[in-house]
Z-matrix of the N, CA and C atoms (Angstrom, degrees):
N
C 1 1.424
C 2 1.502 1 110.77
N 3 1.339 2 115.97 1 144.62
C 4 1.458 3 119.29 2 -171.41
C 5 1.521 4 116.84 3 -119.57
N 6 1.313 5 114.75 4 -0.74
C 7 1.538 6 121.27 5 174.14
C 8 1.508 7 112.16 6 71.80
N 9 1.350 8 120.73 7 39.37
C 10 1.462 9 120.63 8 -179.97
C 11 1.538 10 112.69 9 -83.02
N 12 1.335 11 116.30 10 165.68
C 13 1.466 12 120.80 11 171.34
C 14 1.499 13 105.50 12 -71.31
N 15 1.322 14 115.25 13 110.76
C 16 1.478 15 122.18 14 -169.47
C 17 1.523 16 114.49 15 -64.90
N 18 1.325 17 120.12 16 -39.75
C 19 1.453 18 122.45 17 -173.45
C 20 1.520 19 112.33 18 -62.11
N 21 1.313 20 116.28 19 -24.09
C 22 1.480 21 120.11 20 179.32
C 23 1.546 22 114.88 21 -84.68
N 24 1.340 23 115.80 22 -0.56
C 25 1.424 24 118.01 23 -179.00
C 26 1.547 25 110.22 24 -103.92
N 27 1.370 26 117.03 25 157.25
C 28 1.468 27 119.38 26 174.02
C 29 1.504 28 108.62 27 -63.23
N 30 1.345 29 118.29 28 155.82
C 31 1.467 30 123.93 29 -177.53
C 32 1.467 31 113.37 30 -54.73
N 33 1.334 32 118.30 31 -42.46
C 34 1.465 33 119.47 32 -177.98
C 35 1.523 34 110.09 33 -64.84
N 36 1.325 35 118.62 34 -38.87
C 37 1.450 36 120.80 35 177.77
C 38 1.548 37 112.30 36 -68.92
N 39 1.369 38 116.87 37 -35.77
C 40 1.452 39 120.59 38 176.05
C 41 1.494 40 108.31 39 -61.83
N 42 1.352 41 117.52 40 -47.81
C 43 1.481 42 121.89 41 -177.44
C 44 1.517 43 108.66 42 -58.81
N 45 1.349 44 117.88 43 -46.07
C 46 1.461 45 121.04 44 178.11
C 47 1.509 46 112.38 45 -54.94
N 48 1.294 47 117.70 46 -49.12
C 49 1.464 48 124.06 47 -178.62
C 50 1.544 49 111.66 48 -60.02
N 51 1.338 50 115.50 49 -44.43
C 52 1.481 51 123.33 50 -177.70
C 53 1.540 52 109.84 51 -67.89
N 54 1.299 53 116.50 52 -48.78
C 55 1.467 54 120.10 53 -176.34
C 56 1.513 55 110.14 54 -69.72
N 57 1.334 56 119.01 55 -43.05
C 58 1.463 57 121.39 56 -177.09
C 59 1.560 58 108.50 57 -68.21
N 60 1.344 59 119.82 58 -34.81
C 61 1.433 60 118.24 59 177.64
C 62 1.514 61 113.01 60 -65.27
N 63 1.381 62 115.80 61 -38.50
C 64 1.471 63 119.02 62 176.85
C 65 1.578 64 110.12 63 -64.86
N 66 1.286 65 114.62 64 -43.81
C 67 1.501 66 117.43 65 -178.25
C 68 1.493 67 110.40 66 -65.78
N 69 1.338 68 119.66 67 -36.77
C 70 1.477 69 122.65 68 178.45
C 71 1.540 70 110.80 69 -66.23
N 72 1.240 71 117.63 70 -46.90
C 73 1.448 72 121.65 71 -179.87
C 74 1.536 73 111.58 72 -62.31
N 75 1.273 74 115.95 73 -42.46
C 76 1.494 75 121.22 74 -179.43
C 77 1.533 76 107.72 75 -68.78
N 78 1.314 77 118.47 76 -36.68
C 79 1.470 78 121.74 77 174.92
C 80 1.491 79 110.64 78 -58.53
N 81 1.345 80 116.79 79 -49.32
C 82 1.480 81 121.56 80 -179.71
C 83 1.464 82 111.43 81 -61.08
N 84 1.391 83 119.40 82 -42.94
C 85 1.420 84 122.75 83 179.36
C 86 1.527 85 113.01 84 -59.68
N 87 1.301 86 116.60 85 -34.40
C 88 1.515 87 119.81 86 -177.46
C 89 1.524 88 111.63 87 -90.20
N 90 1.341 89 117.15 88 -18.20
C 91 1.503 90 119.45 89 -172.67
C 92 1.537 91 112.57 90 -95.38
N 93 1.319 92 117.92 91 -31.81
C 94 1.443 93 120.28 92 -172.12
C 95 1.519 94 111.13 93 -115.19
N 96 1.379 95 116.71 94 148.20
C 97 1.477 96 118.75 95 -177.98
C 98 1.565 97 108.39 96 -53.37
N 99 1.287 98 113.43 97 142.96
C 100 1.469 99 130.92 98 8.74
C 101 1.494 100 116.53 99 -89.42
N 102 1.345 101 120.75 100 22.61
C 103 1.465 102 125.72 101 174.28
C 104 1.516 103 111.02 102 53.22
N 105 1.243 104 115.78 103 71.37
C 106 1.514 105 122.27 104 -176.21
C 107 1.524 106 110.84 105 -95.38
N 108 1.297 107 115.08 106 165.26
C 109 1.454 108 120.61 107 175.55
C 110 1.566 109 107.77 108 -106.83
N 111 1.359 110 116.62 109 14.98
C 112 1.420 111 119.74 110 176.56
C 113 1.539 112 112.13 111 -63.46
N 114 1.373 113 113.86 112 154.46
C 115 1.482 114 118.87 113 176.23
C 116 1.508 115 106.37 114 -117.18
N 117 1.341 116 115.45 115 159.71
C 118 1.443 117 121.24 116 173.85
C 119 1.483 118 108.95 117 -79.42
N 120 1.287 119 117.71 118 105.06
C 121 1.504 120 123.53 119 -176.82
C 122 1.489 121 115.39 120 -102.93
N 123 1.341 122 115.87 121 -21.35
C 124 1.498 123 119.37 122 -177.33
C 125 1.543 124 108.10 123 -118.42
N 126 1.350 125 114.18 124 129.68
C 127 1.438 126 121.00 125 -179.69
C 128 1.486 127 109.53 126 -100.41
N 129 1.308 128 119.09 127 140.23
C 130 1.499 129 121.90 128 173.05
C 131 1.465 130 106.63 129 -115.01
N 132 1.359 131 117.32 130 118.49
C 133 1.467 132 121.10 131 176.91
C 134 1.567 133 106.68 132 -63.77
N 135 1.343 134 116.23 133 132.33
C 136 1.432 135 121.22 134 -171.13
C 137 1.544 136 116.70 135 -42.73
N 138 1.319 137 118.33 136 -52.97
C 139 1.456 138 119.95 137 173.42
C 140 1.508 139 113.11 138 -100.55
N 141 1.311 140 115.40 139 -24.34
C 142 1.475 141 122.09 140 172.11
C 143 1.525 142 111.27 141 86.86
N 144 1.310 143 121.19 142 7.21
C 145 1.456 144 122.11 143 -175.18
C 146 1.509 145 110.87 144 -89.88
N 147 1.354 146 117.57 145 115.18
C 148 1.465 147 119.88 146 179.84
C 149 1.593 148 109.51 147 -59.70
N 150 1.331 149 112.60 148 137.40
C 151 1.428 150 121.52 149 176.81
C 152 1.528 151 114.39 150 84.40
N 153 1.341 152 115.18 151 -23.08
C 154 1.464 153 121.49 152 177.32
C 155 1.548 154 107.98 153 -99.63
N 156 1.323 155 114.13 154 -52.87
C 157 1.454 156 119.42 155 -177.52
C 158 1.520 157 113.64 156 -90.81
N 159 1.331 158 117.33 157 -30.40
C 160 1.410 159 120.07 158 -179.53
C 161 1.532 160 111.06 159 -150.68
N 162 1.290 161 116.17 160 159.14
C 163 1.457 162 123.67 161 177.15
C 164 1.570 163 109.18 162 -138.32
N 165 1.271 164 118.39 163 -171.32
C 166 1.453 165 120.72 164 -176.60
C 167 1.549 166 110.91 165 -64.71
N 168 1.319 167 116.80 166 -35.22
C 169 1.463 168 119.42 167 179.07
C 170 1.567 169 108.73 168 -66.47
N 171 1.335 170 117.02 169 -40.58
C 172 1.455 171 121.94 170 177.98
C 173 1.541 172 110.25 171 -60.03
N 174 1.350 173 113.92 172 -43.74
C 175 1.488 174 119.18 173 -178.58
C 176 1.522 175 108.63 174 -61.03
N 177 1.281 176 117.07 175 -42.93
C 178 1.468 177 121.28 176 179.41
C 179 1.547 178 111.54 177 -63.00
N 180 1.274 179 115.98 178 -39.08
C 181 1.527 180 119.07 179 176.90
C 182 1.521 181 110.20 180 -66.60
N 183 1.307 182 119.20 181 -35.72
C 184 1.435 183 121.02 182 174.45
C 185 1.500 184 112.37 183 -63.79
N 186 1.332 185 116.77 184 -42.28
C 187 1.429 186 121.44 185 176.79
C 188 1.546 187 111.58 186 -59.85
N 189 1.317 188 114.21 187 -46.61
C 190 1.442 189 121.58 188 -177.36
C 191 1.551 190 113.05 189 -65.90
N 192 1.331 191 115.08 190 -26.56
C 193 1.469 192 121.07 191 177.15
C 194 1.533 193 112.59 192 -75.60
N 195 1.353 194 116.32 193 -6.90
C 196 1.437 195 116.63 194 178.09
C 197 1.507 196 118.04 195 98.93
N 198 1.325 197 117.57 196 10.06
C 199 1.448 198 121.66 197 177.43
C 200 1.523 199 105.27 198 -80.56
N 201 1.367 200 115.96 199 151.23
C 202 1.469 201 122.44 200 175.31
C 203 1.527 202 112.88 201 -94.95
N 204 1.316 203 118.19 202 -17.87
C 205 1.423 204 122.05 203 176.81
C 206 1.545 205 108.62 204 -164.67
N 207 1.367 206 114.88 205 168.38
C 208 1.490 207 121.51 206 174.76
C 209 1.496 208 109.10 207 -144.49
N 210 1.368 209 113.91 208 148.97
C 211 1.455 210 119.33 209 -173.76
C 212 1.555 211 107.09 210 -115.04
N 213 1.352 212 112.97 211 148.31
C 214 1.460 213 123.62 212 -177.93
C 215 1.519 214 111.31 213 -135.52
N 216 1.251 215 119.99 214 -175.28
C 217 1.463 216 123.69 215 173.66
C 218 1.524 217 108.64 216 -125.30
N 219 1.342 218 116.21 217 66.22
C 220 1.453 219 125.72 218 -178.37
C 221 1.504 220 112.18 219 -61.10
N 222 1.325 221 117.08 220 -36.76
C 223 1.437 222 120.19 221 -176.50
C 224 1.507 223 116.14 222 96.53
N 225 1.324 224 115.77 223 8.37
C 226 1.504 225 119.02 224 173.19
C 227 1.463 226 108.39 225 -145.02
N 228 1.324 227 116.95 226 164.29
C 229 1.436 228 123.22 227 -168.82
C 230 1.541 229 113.43 228 -74.73
N 231 1.285 230 115.98 229 158.24
C 232 1.422 231 122.18 230 177.24
C 233 1.536 232 109.66 231 -76.43
N 234 1.291 233 117.62 232 141.10
C 235 1.441 234 124.47 233 -178.76
C 236 1.511 235 110.28 234 -122.14
N 237 1.320 236 119.47 235 161.67
C 238 1.432 237 123.56 236 173.47
C 239 1.518 238 108.74 237 -59.06
N 240 1.333 239 119.38 238 135.23
C 241 1.370 240 124.17 239 179.12
C 242 1.531 241 115.86 240 85.60
N 243 1.348 242 115.76 241 11.94
C 244 1.441 243 120.95 242 -175.99
C 245 1.508 244 111.46 243 -68.58
N 246 1.321 245 115.69 244 161.82
C 247 1.480 246 123.70 245 178.89
C 248 1.524 247 105.48 246 -77.77
N 249 1.334 248 115.53 247 118.73
C 250 1.424 249 121.13 248 -175.98
C 251 1.566 250 112.84 249 -69.16
N 252 1.339 251 116.13 250 -5.49
C 253 1.435 252 117.35 251 177.46
C 254 1.536 253 110.20 252 -110.41
N 255 1.378 254 114.84 253 24.36
C 256 1.460 255 120.77 254 173.46
C 257 1.531 256 106.40 255 -156.55
N 258 1.320 257 115.98 256 58.59
C 259 1.457 258 123.31 257 -177.27
C 260 1.521 259 107.39 258 -92.22
N 261 1.306 260 117.99 259 130.70
C 262 1.438 261 124.91 260 179.01
C 263 1.529 262 110.54 261 -64.10
N 264 1.319 263 116.81 262 126.73
C 265 1.428 264 118.65 263 172.56
C 266 1.497 265 108.48 264 -102.45
N 267 1.305 266 116.12 265 143.63
C 268 1.506 267 122.87 266 -175.21
C 269 1.563 268 107.88 267 -101.51
N 270 1.286 269 113.54 268 130.31
C 271 1.468 270 119.58 269 177.48
C 272 1.515 271 106.76 270 -121.32
N 273 1.301 272 116.89 271 119.25
C 274 1.486 273 121.87 272 -177.70
C 275 1.506 274 107.10 273 -117.41
N 276 1.287 275 115.34 274 90.24
C 277 1.469 276 119.22 275 -178.75
C 278 1.522 277 112.72 276 -90.28
N 279 1.349 278 115.14 277 -59.40
C 280 1.481 279 118.17 278 -176.94
C 281 1.455 280 112.45 279 -125.58
N 282 1.378 281 119.03 280 39.50
C 283 1.388 282 119.62 281 176.14
C 284 1.448 283 110.83 282 -119.01
N 285 1.337 284 120.21 283 151.35
C 286 1.499 285 121.93 284 178.95
C 287 1.542 286 110.40 285 -69.68
N 288 1.292 287 114.26 286 157.12
C 289 1.460 288 123.34 287 -174.87
C 290 1.516 289 109.37 288 -55.84
N 291 1.322 290 117.75 289 -42.47
C 292 1.463 291 121.80 290 -177.80
C 293 1.538 292 111.52 291 -59.83
N 294 1.370 293 116.69 292 -38.11
C 295 1.432 294 121.00 293 178.17
C 296 1.528 295 111.76 294 -68.38
N 297 1.344 296 113.38 295 -43.69
C 298 1.500 297 118.98 296 178.19
C 299 1.592 298 109.55 297 -59.20
N 300 1.304 299 116.20 298 -42.75
C 301 1.481 300 119.61 299 178.00
C 302 1.522 301 110.78 300 -63.37
N 303 1.316 302 119.62 301 -40.42
C 304 1.477 303 120.66 302 178.29
C 305 1.560 304 110.68 303 -66.26
N 306 1.370 305 115.47 304 -38.07
C 307 1.440 306 118.79 305 178.78
C 308 1.536 307 110.63 306 -65.87
N 309 1.272 308 119.10 307 -43.11
C 310 1.448 309 123.91 308 179.36
C 311 1.549 310 113.60 309 -65.32
N 312 1.339 311 114.46 310 -31.29
C 313 1.477 312 120.34 311 -179.73
C 314 1.524 313 111.61 312 -81.10
N 315 1.307 314 115.55 313 -10.60
C 316 1.496 315 120.10 314 179.36
C 317 1.495 316 114.50 315 88.27
N 318 1.332 317 116.20 316 7.86
C 319 1.499 318 120.10 317 179.36
C 320 1.500 319 110.14 318 -67.17
N 321 1.292 320 119.91 319 -38.21
C 322 1.436 321 121.21 320 178.35
C 323 1.503 322 111.75 321 -62.90
N 324 1.314 323 117.51 322 -38.87
C 325 1.498 324 118.92 323 176.74
C 326 1.500 325 111.71 324 -63.89
N 327 1.316 326 117.27 325 -39.84
C 328 1.459 327 122.18 326 177.30
C 329 1.527 328 113.06 327 -62.68
N 330 1.312 329 115.89 328 -43.33
C 331 1.460 330 120.48 329 176.98
C 332 1.514 331 110.38 330 -60.54
N 333 1.368 332 113.89 331 -47.83
C 334 1.503 333 118.27 332 -177.27
C 335 1.490 334 109.61 333 -58.12
N 336 1.317 335 118.18 334 -45.49
C 337 1.512 336 122.58 335 -178.89
C 338 1.548 337 109.52 336 -64.21
N 339 1.279 338 117.30 337 -36.69
C 340 1.465 339 123.62 338 -177.50
C 341 1.594 340 108.13 339 -66.47
N 342 1.293 341 118.12 340 -41.79
C 343 1.461 342 120.34 341 -173.55
C 344 1.526 343 115.26 342 -96.49
N 345 1.291 344 117.81 343 -12.85
C 346 1.461 345 118.58 344 -177.30
C 347 1.538 346 109.88 345 -123.16
N 348 1.300 347 117.88 346 143.43
C 349 1.387 348 122.98 347 178.19
C 350 1.519 349 112.40 348 -66.29
N 351 1.307 350 116.97 349 149.76
C 352 1.470 351 120.61 350 -176.58
C 353 1.549 352 110.64 351 -57.92
N 354 1.311 353 118.70 352 -41.66
C 355 1.430 354 121.17 353 -176.75
C 356 1.517 355 116.04 354 -83.41
N 357 1.274 356 117.79 355 -3.26
C 358 1.501 357 123.91 356 177.89
C 359 1.521 358 110.19 357 -87.28
N 360 1.303 359 118.17 358 140.72
C 361 1.436 360 122.50 359 175.05
C 362 1.496 361 110.59 360 -64.45
N 363 1.307 362 116.46 361 123.90
C 364 1.458 363 120.82 362 179.51
C 365 1.482 364 111.63 363 -81.56
N 366 1.379 365 119.13 364 144.36
C 367 1.454 366 122.90 365 179.75
C 368 1.487 367 109.64 366 -68.95
């Protein structure tokens, strides 16, 4: 697997990348200490950007490969009833813990909606 932006590839190449990445991770889990019987159940789209890195067809291929969910970087919080193949992943590189907690709780989304018009591009 080469970590490409999946949505730009033909479906057969997307399928190959997805399946081979699952097989490789599971091989590593069984081959190296602590030698687990775990399986790769969660897929992370390489860049995580909807429409650029993955689309609905990509999500279907991830389902068919046997993953139970997939994570992206949609830019808004997860809500009840969300699509399990487009779950927001949180990356906290250079922000304080309190800000990370607010982001995970959805407070940042609420503030953004409060201060920016619906049709305006949000920062």
